[in-house]
C-alpha positions in Angstrom: 0.0 0.0 -0.3 2.7 2.4 0.8 4.5 1.8 -2.5 1.2 2.8 -4.2 0.8 6.0 -2.2 4.3 7.3 -2.6 4.1 8.1 -6.2 0.5 9.6 -5.8 2.0 11.8 -2.8 5.0 12.9 -5.2 2.5 13.8 -8.0 0.3 15.9 -5.7 3.7 17.9 -4.5 4.9 18.2 -8.0 1.4 19.7 -9.0 1.4 22.7 -6.7 2.9 25.4 -8.2 5.7 27.3 -6.8 5.4 30.7 -4.6 6.8 33.7 -5.9 7.6 37.0 -4.1 9.6 40.3 -4.8 10.9 43.2 -2.8 12.9 46.1 -3.0 15.2 47.9 -0.5 13.8 51.3 -1.7 11.3 52.6 -4.2 12.6 56.2 -4.5 16.3 57.0 -5.9 18.2 59.7 -7.3 20.3 59.4 -10.3 23.4 57.4 -9.6 22.2 55.7 -6.3 21.5 51.8 -6.1 19.0 49.4 -5.3 18.7 45.6 -4.5 15.6 43.8 -6.2 15.2 40.5 -4.8 13.0 37.5 -6.1 12.3 34.7 -4.0 10.7 31.5 -5.5 9.9 28.4 -3.1 8.4 25.3 -4.3 8.0 21.7 -2.9 8.6 19.9 -6.2 11.9 18.3 -7.0 11.8 19.6 -10.5 14.1 22.2 -11.7 12.8 25.9 -11.9 14.0 28.9 -13.7 13.6 32.3 -12.5 14.0 35.5 -14.8 13.3 39.1 -14.6 12.5 41.5 -17.3 15.5 43.8 -18.4 14.7 47.3 -16.6 14.6 50.6 -18.3 16.2 53.6 -16.9 18.2 51.4 -14.5 21.7 50.1 -15.0 22.4 46.2 -13.7 25.5 46.4 -11.5 25.5 43.0 -10.5 23.4 39.5 -10.4 23.5 36.7 -8.1 21.5 33.6 -7.8 21.6 30.9 -4.8 19.3 28.0 -3.8 18.5 27.2 -0.3 17.4 23.9 0.7 14.9 23.0 3.7 13.3 20.1 4.9 10.8 19.7 2.0 11.0 23.2 0.4 13.7 24.5 -2.1 14.0 28.2 -2.5 15.5 30.2 -5.5 16.8 33.5 -4.5 17.7 35.8 -7.2 19.4 39.3 -6.4 20.1 42.2 -8.9 21.7 45.1 -7.8 21.0 47.8 -10.1 22.0 51.8 -10.5 19.6 54.6 -11.5 20.9 56.3 -14.6 17.7 58.5 -15.7 15.0 60.3 -13.9 11.7 59.2 -14.4 9.2 56.4 -13.3 10.8 52.9 -14.1 9.5 49.3 -13.7 11.8 46.4 -12.6 9.8 43.1 -13.9 7.6 41.1 -14.1 9.4 38.5 -12.4 8.6 34.8 -13.6 9.2 31.5 -12.1 8.8 28.4 -14.4 8.8 24.9 -13.3 7.7 22.1 -15.5 4.3 23.2 -17.0 3.6 25.7 -14.1 4.5 29.6 -14.6 4.0 31.9 -11.8 4.2 35.6 -12.5 5.0 38.5 -9.8 4.0 42.3 -10.9 6.5 44.7 -11.9 7.8 47.0 -9.0 7.8 50.9 -9.9 10.9 52.7 -9.0 10.8 56.7 -8.9 14.1 58.2 -10.0 14.7 61.9 -9.2 17.3 64.2 -10.6 16.8 66.8 -8.0 18.3 65.1 -5.0 21.8 64.7 -3.7 23.7 63.8 -6.9 22.1 66.7 -8.9 22.5 69.1 -5.8 26.3 68.3 -5.7 26.7 68.7 -9.3 24.7 72.1 -9.5 26.1 73.6 -6.5 27.5 77.0 -6.9 31.0 76.1 -5.2 31.1 73.2 -8.0 30.4 75.5 -10.8 33.2 77.8 -9.7 35.3 75.0 -10.2 34.2 74.0 -13.7 34.9 77.6 -14.8 38.6 77.3 -13.8 38.9 74.0 -15.8 41.2 74.3 -19.0 39.9 73.6 -22.5 40.8 70.4 -24.1 43.0 70.1 -27.3 40.8 70.4 -30.5 39.2 67.6 -31.3 40.6 65.5 -28.7 39.4 64.1 -25.2 41.2 65.9 -22.1 41.4 65.5 -18.7 41.9 67.9 -15.8 42.5 67.9 -12.0 41.0 71.0 -9.8 41.7 71.7 -6.3 39.6 74.7 -4.6 42.5 76.0 -2.9 46.2 76.0 -2.6 46.4 76.2 0.9 44.1 75.2 3.9 44.0 74.7 7.6 44.1 71.5 9.3 40.1 70.3 9.2 39.1 72.7 6.4 37.3 71.4 3.5 39.1 71.2 0.2 37.4 70.0 -3.0 38.9 67.9 -5.5 37.4 67.6 -9.1 38.5 65.3 -11.8 36.9 66.4 -15.2 37.1 64.7 -18.6 36.2 66.7 -21.6 34.9 64.5 -24.8 34.0 66.2 -28.1 30.5 65.1 -29.2 31.4 63.2 -32.2 34.0 61.4 -30.2 31.8 60.5 -27.2 29.2 59.3 -29.7 31.8 56.4 -30.8 32.2 55.1 -27.3 30.5 52.0 -26.6 30.7 52.1 -22.9 31.1 55.1 -20.6 34.5 56.4 -19.9 36.5 55.3 -16.7 37.5 58.3 -14.2 39.9 57.4 -11.6 40.4 60.3 -9.1 43.5 60.4 -7.3 44.1 58.8 -4.0 45.4 61.4 -1.4 47.5 60.5 1.7 47.2 62.5 4.8 43.5 63.5 4.4 39.9 62.2 5.2 37.9 61.9 1.9 34.2 61.8 1.4 33.3 60.9 -2.1 30.5 63.1 -3.5 27.7 62.0 -5.5 27.8 63.2 -9.2 25.8 62.1 -12.3 26.5 58.9 -13.4 26.7 60.2 -17.1 27.1 63.4 -18.7 27.5 66.1 -16.0 27.5 69.2 -18.4 28.0 70.1 -22.0 30.1 73.3 -23.2 30.8 74.9 -26.7 34.5 75.4 -27.1 35.7 77.3 -30.2 32.4 76.3 -32.1 32.6 72.5 -31.0 30.4 70.8 -28.5 32.3 68.9 -25.7 30.4 66.7 -23.1 31.7 66.7 -19.3 32.1 63.9 -17.2 32.9 64.4 -13.3 34.2 62.8 -10.2 34.0 64.9 -6.9 35.6 64.3 -3.8 36.1 66.5 -0.7 39.0 65.9 1.5 39.8 67.4 5.1 43.7 67.7 5.9 44.5 66.0 9.3 48.1 67.2 9.8 49.9 70.5 8.8 52.4 70.2 6.1 52.6 69.9 2.3 50.2 67.1 0.8 51.0 65.7 -2.7 47.7 65.1 -4.8 48.7 62.7 -7.6 47.5 62.4 -11.1 44.1 61.4 -12.0 43.6 59.2 -15.0 40.9 58.8 -17.7 40.7 55.6 -19.5 38.3 55.1 -22.7 38.4 53.0 -25.8 37.0 53.6 -29.5 36.6 51.1 -32.1 38.9 50.8 -34.9 36.2 50.1 -37.7 32.6 50.7 -37.9 31.8 47.0 -37.7 30.1 46.2 -34.3 32.5 43.4 -33.4 35.6 45.3 -34.5 38.5 45.7 -32.2 39.0 48.6 -29.7 41.7 51.0 -29.5 42.5 51.8 -25.9 43.5 55.2 -24.3 44.7 56.3 -21.0 45.2 59.8 -20.3 46.4 61.5 -17.1 46.3 65.1 -15.3 48.8 67.2 -14.0 49.7 66.5 -10.1 48.9 69.4 -7.4 50.0 70.2 -4.1 48.1 71.5 -1.0 49.9 73.5 1.7 48.2 72.8 5.0 48.7 75.2 7.7 48.0 74.2 11.4 45.4 76.0 13.7 46.8 78.8 16.3 48.1 77.9 19.5 47.1 81.6 20.8 43.7 81.4 22.7 43.6 77.5 22.9 41.2 76.5 25.7 42.5 73.9 28.1 39.7 71.4 27.2 40.1 71.7 23.5 40.2 68.1 22.3 40.5 68.7 18.4 37.1 69.8 17.3 37.2 71.9 13.8 34.2 73.2 12.2 32.0 76.2 11.6 28.7 77.2 13.3 28.7 74.2 15.7 25.8 73.8 18.1 25.2 71.4 21.1 21.9 70.2 22.3 21.0 67.8 25.1 17.8 65.5 25.1 16.6 63.4 27.8 14.1 60.7 27.5 12.0 60.2 29.5 12.2 63.7 31.5 11.7 61.8 34.7 13.1 58.6 35.9 12.7 55.8 38.2 15.4 54.3 40.8 17.5 51.7 39.0 15.9 52.2 35.5 17.8 53.6 32.6 17.2 57.2 31.1 18.5 58.2 27.7 20.5 61.1 27.6 21.7 62.4 24.3 24.2 65.1 23.3 24.0 66.2 19.7 26.6 68.3 17.7 25.5 70.0 14.6 27.3 72.4 12.3 29.6 72.3 9.3 32.8 70.2 9.0 34.0 66.8 9.2 31.8 65.4 12.1 33.6 62.2 11.9 36.6 63.7 13.9 34.4 65.5 16.2 35.3 64.2 19.9 32.5 63.4 22.5 32.0 66.3 25.1 33.8 65.8 28.3 30.7 64.8 31.0 31.4 65.0 34.8 28.5 62.8 35.6 27.4 63.1 39.2 28.5 60.1 41.8 24.8 58.8 42.3 24.4 57.7 38.7 26.1 55.1 36.4 26.4 56.1 32.8 27.0 53.9 29.9 27.8 55.0 26.4 25.0 53.3 24.4 25.7 54.5 20.6 27.3 57.4 18.5 25.2 58.1 15.5 26.7 60.3 12.5 24.6 62.0 9.8 26.6 63.8 6.8 25.1 66.0 4.2 26.0 68.9 2.1 24.5 72.4 1.9 25.4 74.4 -1.2 28.3 72.3 -1.6 29.6 72.7 2.1 29.7 69.3 4.1 27.4 69.8 7.2 26.1 67.0 9.4 25.5 65.8 13.0 26.9 63.6 15.5 25.1 62.3 18.4 26.4 60.6 21.5 23.7 58.6 23.3 24.4 57.7 26.9 22.2 55.3 29.1 22.1 56.7 32.8 20.9 54.8 35.7 20.5 56.6 38.9 21.2 55.1 42.3 19.3 57.1 44.6 15.8 58.8 44.6 15.3 62.7 44.5 16.3 65.3 42.1 19.4 64.7 40.2 21.4 67.7 38.9 23.0 66.8 35.5 25.9 69.3 35.2 26.7 71.8 32.7 28.5 70.8 29.9 30.9 72.7 27.7 32.4 72.2 24.4 35.4 74.1 22.7 36.0 74.0 19.0 38.1 75.9 16.5 35.7 78.1 14.1 37.3 78.2 10.8 34.8 81.0 9.6 35.3 83.1 12.7 39.2 82.3 12.9 39.1 81.7 16.8 38.2 79.2 19.3 34.7 79.1 20.5 33.2 77.4 23.6 29.5 76.2 23.3 27.6 74.5 26.2 24.4 73.2 27.3 23.0 74.3 30.7 22.6 72.2 33.6 19.4 69.9 33.8 17.3 68.7 36.8 16.1 65.3 36.4 13.4 64.1 39.1 13.9 60.4 40.2 11.5 58.4 42.2 11.8 55.4 44.1 9.8 52.2 42.7 6.4 52.5 43.3 6.5 56.2 44.2 5.7 59.3 42.3 8.8 61.1 40.4 9.1 64.4 42.3 8.8 68.0 41.2 6.9 67.1 37.9 3.3 68.9 37.4 0.8 66.5 37.9 -2.2 65.8 35.9 -5.7 66.4 37.4 -7.1 63.7 39.4 -8.3 60.4 37.6 -12.0 60.3 36.4 -14.3 57.3 37.9 -15.3 54.9 35.8 -18.7 55.5 33.7 -20.9 54.4 30.8 -20.7 56.2 27.5 -22.6 59.3 27.3 -26.2 59.1 26.0 -25.4 61.0 22.9 -22.6 58.5 22.0 -25.1 55.6 22.7 -27.8 57.0 20.6 -25.7 58.5 17.7 -22.6 56.8 17.4 -24.2 53.4 16.0 -26.3 55.1 13.5 -24.7 55.2 10.2 -24.4 58.4 8.1 -27.3 57.5 5.7 -29.8 57.5 8.5 -29.0 61.5 9.2 -28.8 61.7 5.6 -32.7 60.3 5.5 -33.7 62.5 8.1 -32.2 65.5 6.1 -34.0 64.6 3.0 -37.3 62.9 4.0 -39.2 66.0 5.2 -39.0 68.0 2.1 -39.8 65.0 -0.1 -42.9 64.4 2.0 -43.9 68.1 1.8 -43.3 68.1 -2.1 -45.4 65.0 -2.2 -48.1 66.2 -0.2 -48.5 69.2 -2.3 -48.6 67.4 -5.6 -51.4 65.3 -4.2 -55.0 66.2 -5.5 -56.8 68.5 -3.0 -60.1 67.1 -3.4 -58.6 63.6 -2.6 -57.1 65.2 0.6 -60.5 66.5 1.7 -62.4 63.3 1.2 -59.8 61.5 3.4 -60.3 63.0 6.6 -59.3 60.7 9.4 -62.5 59.3 11.5 -63.1 60.4 14.9 -61.9 58.1 17.6 -64.2 56.6 20.0 -63.7 57.3 23.8 -62.4 53.6 24.2 -60.0 53.8 21.3 -58.5 57.6 22.9 -58.0 55.8 26.3 -56.3 52.9 24.7 -53.8 55.4 22.9 -53.2 57.1 26.1 -52.3 53.8 28.0 -50.1 52.6 25.2 -48.2 55.5 25.0 -47.4 55.6 28.7 -46.7 51.8 28.8 -44.2 52.3 25.8 -42.4 55.0 27.7 -42.2 53.0 30.8 -41.7 49.6 29.9 -39.1 48.0 27.2 -40.5 45.6 24.7 -44.3 46.3 25.9 -45.3 44.0 22.9 -43.7 41.1 24.7 -44.8 41.9 28.1 -48.3 40.6 29.5 -50.0 39.6 32.7 -47.2 39.5 35.2 -44.6 40.1 33.2 -45.9 43.6 32.4 -46.9 44.2 36.4 -43.1 43.1 37.2 -41.9 45.8 34.5 -44.0 48.4 35.8 -42.8 47.7 39.3 -39.5 48.3 38.1 -40.3 51.5 36.5 -41.5 52.8 40.0 -45.4 51.8 40.2 -46.8 50.2 43.3 -47.7 46.8 43.3 -51.4 47.5 43.5 -51.2 49.7 40.7 -49.1 47.6 38.5 -51.4 44.7 39.0 -54.5 46.7 37.9 -52.8 47.9 34.9 -52.1 44.5 33.8 -55.7 43.3 34.4 -57.1 46.3 32.6 -55.1 45.8 29.6 -55.8 41.9 29.4 -59.3 43.0 29.5 -58.7 45.5 26.6 -57.0 42.9 24.6 -60.0 40.7 25.2 -62.4 43.0 24.1 -60.5 43.9 21.0 -59.3 40.1 20.1 -61.6 38.1 22.0 -64.2 35.8 20.7 -66.9 37.9 21.9 -66.3 41.5 20.7 -69.3 42.9 22.8 -69.0 44.6 26.2 -69.4 47.9 28.0 -67.0 50.1 26.2 -67.7 53.3 28.6 -66.9 51.4 31.7 -63.6 50.0 30.0 -62.8 53.6 28.8 -63.1 54.9 32.5 -61.1 52.4 34.0 -58.4 52.7 31.4 -58.5 56.7 32.1 -58.4 56.0 35.5 -55.2 53.6 35.7 -53.5 56.0 33.1 -54.2 59.2 35.5 -52.7 57.2 38.5 -50.0 55.7 36.7 -48.7 59.1 35.4 -49.2 60.7 39.0 -47.1 58.2 40.7 -44.3 58.2 38.3 -43.9 62.1 38.1 -40.2 61.6 39.1 -39.7 60.1 35.9 -39.6 63.7 34.3 -37.0 64.4 36.6 -34.8 61.6 35.8 -35.1 62.6 32.2 -34.0 66.1 32.9 -30.8 64.3 34.7 -30.2 62.4 31.7 -30.5 65.2 29.3 -27.9 67.0 31.8 -25.6 64.3 31.7 -25.7 64.3 27.6 -24.9 68.1 27.6 -22.6 68.5 30.5 -20.7 65.3 31.0 -21.8 64.5 34.1 -20.1 60.9 35.1 -21.8 58.8 37.7 -19.6 57.7 40.7 -18.1 54.2 40.9 -15.7 52.0 42.8 -12.2 52.6 41.7 -11.0 49.4 40.1 -7.6 47.9 40.4 -5.7 50.3 37.6 -6.7 53.2 39.7 -5.2 51.7 42.8 -2.1 50.9 40.8 -1.7 54.3 39.6 -1.9 55.8 43.0 0.8 53.3 44.1 2.8 54.4 41.4 2.8 51.1 39.3 2.2 53.3 36.3 3.1 50.9 33.5 1.0 48.2 34.9 -1.9 50.8 35.1 -1.3 52.1 31.6 -1.8 48.6 30.2 -5.1 48.2 31.9 -6.3 51.4 30.7 -5.2 50.9 27.4 -7.1 47.7 27.2 -10.3 49.5 28.7 -10.1 52.0 26.1 -9.9 49.5 23.2 -12.8 47.6 24.8 -15.0 50.5 25.4 -14.0 53.4 23.2 -17.0 55.6 24.2 -15.9 56.1 27.8 -14.3 59.2 28.5 -12.7 58.3 31.8 -10.7 55.3 30.1 -8.9 57.7 27.5 -8.5 60.7 30.3 -7.0 57.9 32.7 -4.6 56.5 30.0 -3.4 60.0 29.1 -2.7 60.8 32.7 -0.9 57.8 33.2 1.2 58.2 30.0 2.2 61.9 31.3 3.4 60.5 34.7 5.4 57.8 32.6 7.1 61.0 30.6 5.3 60.1 27.3 3.8 63.4 26.7 3.2 62.7 23.0 1.0 59.7 23.9 -0.6 61.6 26.7 -1.7 64.4 24.4 -3.2 61.8 22.1 -5.2 60.1 24.7 -6.5 63.6 26.2 -7.7 64.6 22.7 -9.4 61.4 22.1 -10.9 62.1 25.7 -12.0 65.7 24.6 -13.6 64.2 21.5 -16.0 62.5 23.8 -16.7 65.0 26.4 -15.8 68.7 25.0 -17.0 70.5 27.9 -15.4 68.5 30.7 -13.0 70.9 32.4 -10.7 68.1 33.9 -9.9 67.0 30.4 -9.3 70.8 29.3 -7.1 71.4 32.3 -5.0 68.3 31.4 -4.3 69.3 27.8 -3.0 72.7 29.1 0.0 70.3 30.5 0.9 69.1 26.7 0.4 72.5 24.4 0.3 72.3 20.7 4.3 72.9 19.5 3.0 74.4 16.4 -0.3 76.3 14.7 -1.0 73.5 12.3 -1.2 70.9 15.3 -3.2 73.2 17.2 -5.9 73.5 14.0 -5.7 69.7 13.4 -6.6 68.8 17.0 -9.1 71.6 17.6 -12.4 70.2 19.3 -15.9 71.9 19.0 -18.0 72.4 22.3 -20.4 69.6 20.9 -19.7 66.1 19.8 -20.7 64.9 16.3 -23.7 62.6 17.9 -24.7 65.8 20.1 -24.8 68.0 17.1 -26.7 65.4 14.7 -29.2 64.7 17.5 -30.1 68.2 18.4 -30.1 69.2 14.7 -32.6 66.4 13.7 -35.0 67.4 16.4 -34.8 71.0 15.1 -35.1 70.1 11.6 -38.1 67.3 12.3 -40.1 70.1 14.4 -39.3 73.1 11.8 -41.0 71.1 8.8 -44.0 70.1 11.1 -44.1 73.8 12.2 -43.9 75.0 8.7 -46.7 72.6 7.5 -49.2 73.1 10.5 -48.6 76.8 11.1 -48.1 78.5 7.7 -48.8 81.9 9.1 -45.3 82.1 10.9 -43.3 80.2 8.1 -40.6 83.0 8.4 -39.9 82.0 11.9 -39.9 78.0 10.9 -37.8 78.9 7.9 -34.9 80.3 10.4 -35.4 77.0 12.6 -35.0 75.0 9.2 -31.8 76.9 8.1 -30.1 76.5 11.4 -31.0 73.0 11.9 -30.0 71.9 8.2 -26.6 73.7 8.8 -26.1 71.7 12.1 -27.0 68.6 10.3 -24.2 69.1 7.9 -21.8 70.2 10.2 -22.2 67.1 12.3 -21.9 64.7 9.4 -18.6 67.0 8.2 -17.4 66.7 12.2 -18.1 62.9 11.9 -16.0 62.5 8.7 -13.3 64.7 10.2 -13.0 62.7 13.3 -12.9 59.4 11.4 -9.9 60.7 9.3 -6.7 59.1 11.3 -4.2 61.7 12.6 -1.3 60.9 15.1 0.8 62.8 17.5 4.4 62.2 17.6 5.4 60.4 20.6 9.2 62.0 20.3 11.5 63.7 17.8 11.5 61.6 14.8 13.4 61.8 11.5 10.8 62.1 8.7 12.3 59.9 5.9 11.9 59.5 2.0 10.9 55.8 2.3 10.1 53.3 4.7 13.8 52.4 5.5 16.0 53.1 8.1 18.7 54.1 5.9 16.9 56.2 3.4 17.5 60.1 3.4 16.0 62.4 6.0 13.6 65.2 4.8 13.3 66.7 8.0 12.7 66.1 12.0 9.3 66.0 13.2 9.1 67.4 16.8 7.5 65.5 19.6 4.0 66.3 20.2 3.2 67.6 16.9 0.3 66.3 14.8 0.6 64.5 11.4 -2.0 63.1 9.0 -1.7 59.4 8.5 -2.0 58.5 4.9 -1.0 55.0 4.5 0.1 52.2 6.7 2.8 49.9 6.0 4.6 47.1 7.6 6.0 48.8 10.5 5.9 52.1 8.9 3.4 55.1 8.4 3.4 57.4 5.7 2.2 60.5 7.0 1.8 64.4 6.1 3.5 66.7 8.4 3.0 70.4 8.9 4.5 72.4 5.9 3.1 70.1 3.4 5.9 67.4 4.0 5.1 63.7 3.3 7.2 61.1 4.4 7.5 57.9 6.3 8.1 57.4 10.1 7.9 54.3 12.2 4.7 53.1 13.5 6.0 53.0 17.1 6.8 56.9 17.0 3.2 57.6 16.5 0.0 57.9 18.7 -2.9 57.4 16.4 -6.3 59.2 17.1 -9.5 58.6 15.1 -9.6 56.3 12.0 
């Protein structure tokens, strides 16, 4: 039996088509940058598999590798293609195709955006580089030429010097080349070099003596390390041209060299050198200290960052000297560096991150930090610093001292009446309320007048009027009155506040009424039954006069955010005891389970605030304000986390009414206005005013509901805004902690956001506290 099943199982495995997946490490590039395109094909079949990718347009393939990974029952073929962007535009890589036996699987092409206005073009078109190009020597007539340009003959230690290698080709000679020429810039000793991005192809064109020449450029920035004379070797240009016009003809190779150059490096002055100078050289350097979170717990680490920003060689900037107090333990966590260019000048930042663990509770004073460097533009030594800072440190289970506390917690409560009535109603219900009355009035006007006159409703008898009064009162007091009869109706009336005797009598009278209307013998004394009905209605209404007061209290709770007291559950006790992280976890679970309860969001925000997470606290409090915009506790709490910019204040603004309250009140006014406009035509101008206000309020409520559904987020901390969802892509700017962003798209661990100033980019998902959606 097993010998028969084995070929069958192998056939089933072989019949399953392979699984194909493609990925790319970046979908936005500039000319000259590279990407890695990966194709992964997995199959359970032992048959050979062929993976192919359509040739890309606008991209140059640099390398191509293919490997096979073997598992227990899966064989995976991985194809990696490294490509370089050569032309701006939107280009496709793929589609990718895997062929195995009779099965063919295809993956869609990936679109890559290539820009010519980013780092490569910026470096090529900078004014500093243009000035160097103007100094280049023209090549011999009709021949290619190479030139080596140095921005200065003399420099100081640590000063930026540009070294540019240029190759000029006559247009007719350049068109004969089968491959781009090769430029080999000089390798310089005694300097720190940065290769600058330049166009991979033609950088510029120039007309020289009536003949057009194309320019190829290689650019590097060097910083001298030691004083003296530095020799700059010759640069080399290599190219080849075909001997004949045939495609397979041999090629003649050429190699040209430039002249050599020298650079005289002067030392920085000794006069005025501070005692704490450690070798930092630059221009316009700034020092900033950041502490995250702003409060600490005894024995738990706090991140302290010192960030140096300015112009110069950031790689050689040493760490600032920090005199840590004896009551802390400080560890170097990491050193980060970012390098960029501004109008041809190398700029950047260098961040030194320390993990500081306090050993004692109280207020920890971090001392002032000074940093000395030689400013090349000012031609003198400067000292910058960061002032002393106080870090509140609390013992475990205790509140960190000297931090402003939020208002007390709110007790647990039910969602407001407006939320319960209006939140579950879809938008089409309110649109129907808005459109139905005018349509009914229009149909009524178009109905023939004679038909309306002959269809006057018949006059109700005394028994029918008494029955209507009893039904209205029972419907008001008892839930599901159509399903409650006899003892069940009496029990519901007693629960509503009626006495036992009165509840029993109402049930008996209602049973007599039903027997009179639906029983086998419809005859009976209608007058007596009508008197009994009016009597129980009068007595029932008189005994429940307090019901009107209860309704007033409910309406007051709707419009003034009154919260009913409740016993404080476990998370409130955790909050008071200082177990803030545990309390935050419980409050977060409650807010997710009951998003309509204001207290859950406010308490979650208060816990986050005491943990030092002001961005998350602001997000939770804004959500609480949207639910209860007139609650003073929430408004006072939000004063502790003010909006850092005008755009954040505008995006997070909350009107004094919730969308549900606005829709309910506007719907009542809208319906009353149409009833009054139809019944009291003499004062229609007043009803028109009510209709106009109510209709505008209905539209405003729908618009506010749509605004609240649009997801926004609050930045938890200062976070770089990146061009694509990759931690190594260029930074478009820095988003300040507490600032608002609009969430455009959600990716795998990343969010595409729109930031103030019409900036759009990607940030990590954990850096944003979401609101709405």
